[in-house]
C-alpha positions, 0 to 999 in steps of 0.5 A: 893890253899887250901882245908878244911874238913867240910863245905865250902862257897868258890870256890877253884881251885886246883893247878896242882902241889902237894906234889911230888914237895917237893922232886923235889925241894930238901926240906926235909919234916918232920912231925910237932908235935902238938904245943901249940903256944903263938901268938904275937900281930899283931900290934907288927909285923906291927910296925916292918916294916920299910924302908930307904928313900931319902928325899927333900935334894936328890930330893924326894918331901915330898908329894910323900914320904908320898904317898909311905909310906902310900901305903906300910903300913910302920910303921917306917922310918930310919932317921938321922941328915945327910943332915938336915939343918934349911933352908932346903931343908931337915928340921926336919919338914919333919920328924915331918910331916911324923909322923903326916901324915903317923903315922910313927916313926923315928929311929934317927941316926948319919948316915954316918961319923957324930959325932955330938952327941949334935945335934943328941940329941937336934933334938931327943928331938923335935921328942920325944916331938911329940911322933915321936921318935922310937930309937937312932942309932949309926954310919952307916957302919964306915968301909965305912964312917969313923968318926972324934971324939975328933980330931981323925979319926976312922973306915975304915982302922984306929983304931976303938977306936974313933968310940967306944968312940963316941958311948959310949958317945952317950949311956951315954948322952941318958941315962942321959937325963930325956926326952930321957933315955926311948928310946933304943939305937941301935948299929953302923952297921958293927962292924964286920969290926973292924980293932982292938978290940975296943969292938963294937961287944958287947952291954956291954963289959963283964969282961975279954973281952980283948978289947981296951975299958974297961970292962963294957962299954955300947954301945947299947940296941940293936944289929944293922945289915945290913944282905942283903940277897944277899951277896958275899958268896951267890950271887944267888937266892936260897931256904930260902934266907930271912930265912938264912939271919935272922939266928942269928947263924954261920949257916947263909951264910951272915954276919948277927948277928953272923958275927958282934956280934958273931965272927967279920967277918974281924978279928975274934974278939970274941963276944957273944956265939951262945947261947947268940945270940939267945936271943940278942935284935936285929934290922936290919936297912938295908936289901934289894934286887936289881933287876938284873941278875937272880932277876926279879921284881917278885922275888924281890917282894916275897923276900922283903915281906918274909924278914919282916916275917923271920926277925920277926919270928927269933927275930928281933924287927925291920927291915928296907928295903933299899929302898923306891924308887930308888935313882936318885941322884947317880950312881950304881944299882938303882933298890932296891926300892919298887917304881920306879924313877917315883914313880910307885909301883913295885910288892914288893910295891903291895905285902906289901900293900896287907899284911899290909892291910890283917893284919891291926889292929888299936889296940893291943892285950896286952895279946895274947892267945895260939893256938894249931896247927900243920903243917904237913909235914913241909918242910925246905922251909915252915915257919909260924908265929902266930899273934893275932888281937886286936879283938881276931882273930888269923892270921896264916901266912904261907910262902914259900921260894922255888925257884921252885915248891910248897909243899902241907901241912896240917894245923891241929887245936886243935879245930874247927874254926867257920870261916876261911878266906884264903888270898894270899898276892900276889893276893890281900887284900880280901879273896880268900875263906871262910870256916865254922866249920873246923879244917883241912886246906890244903895249897899249899905253894910256894914262898910267904905268905898265911894268915889264919884268924881264928875265934873261 
């Protein structure tokens, strides 16, 4: 797994496959220049880890939901007013309880086909008062679930103008509310499906955009996409599945940020330029991987743990995976879950549990430091993310997305680390090896995350 120069206190087992595997899998190995990298707070990455779930209205008991959320280490939960009632089985108390008992924040949305902005805001205020609210979210996939607003049906095959009017009103009401105005508003999902150019491919419609809604109309603070990594364009396992789906440009093979906010995938309405998309505030409220065909439980597991890393590294503030546990109340492929229908964890749940425990940080580094390091060579399937814990320790996450084989890379530090701990998120949450006074570390990277905890 790893070799280090200077003194070592760990016992290492050298892998049988070495650097030659880089060429065997077709990856291009390029030397990486030494880089002075600004770390991101570990807690900020952990806060980005979210999940979609079912609740009591779909037969999933509260105590089981709580248990699964705690095990995975999820920090936020996608929720909304769909299925909510005063008498249950799903009430607002369920969300308040999950925040209190598991510490999760709630993104609060209109969800599928609902246009009741007043109900969304009144329940959102209750969540805000309990410090449980993360953000407001617009309609879920109006292409699949049309909405009725002001007496007109919108979305689907109809005009999307009612959807745009609904979301403009939602944004205005949130920002005019003295309690709620500090919370971000996330856009609808799948604006790329617009049948007419209502303007939902923008957060705020620019001048001379030629949209049905007037210039200057504001819809959201964050773009919201559903960039599932297995897409009709790329339905099979391949290298860099999660890295490609998180790509904000037209180079992505899936209908992600570009297909919804650059040039809409259905009718090619123009949105933002690729340069603007690189820095556009964005979230993902659905992505995921179903077990089936060529995707076995192990591949699902590494895909799902990698997706959180790739999304965050490529600029997504929050990512929610579909789904916590397989649904048991509807037909179709119900193997997307971190947990099986009987609530037992799949490998994906174990891998994420390990990663969130390895990185666990109760505090937050408000002003993270920089670290001088390089990874060489750096094949196309090897990626990295530098984090810093509140206690000052750096956590360098290096993960691979090679479908076959592994690559041997060297991590070179600008100065010697007093102590380095190596973790493998697929093996457990304790160090596999510990090193002292070293500045060069060799890693064999394949399809999952390795974490180097660096103390200087």
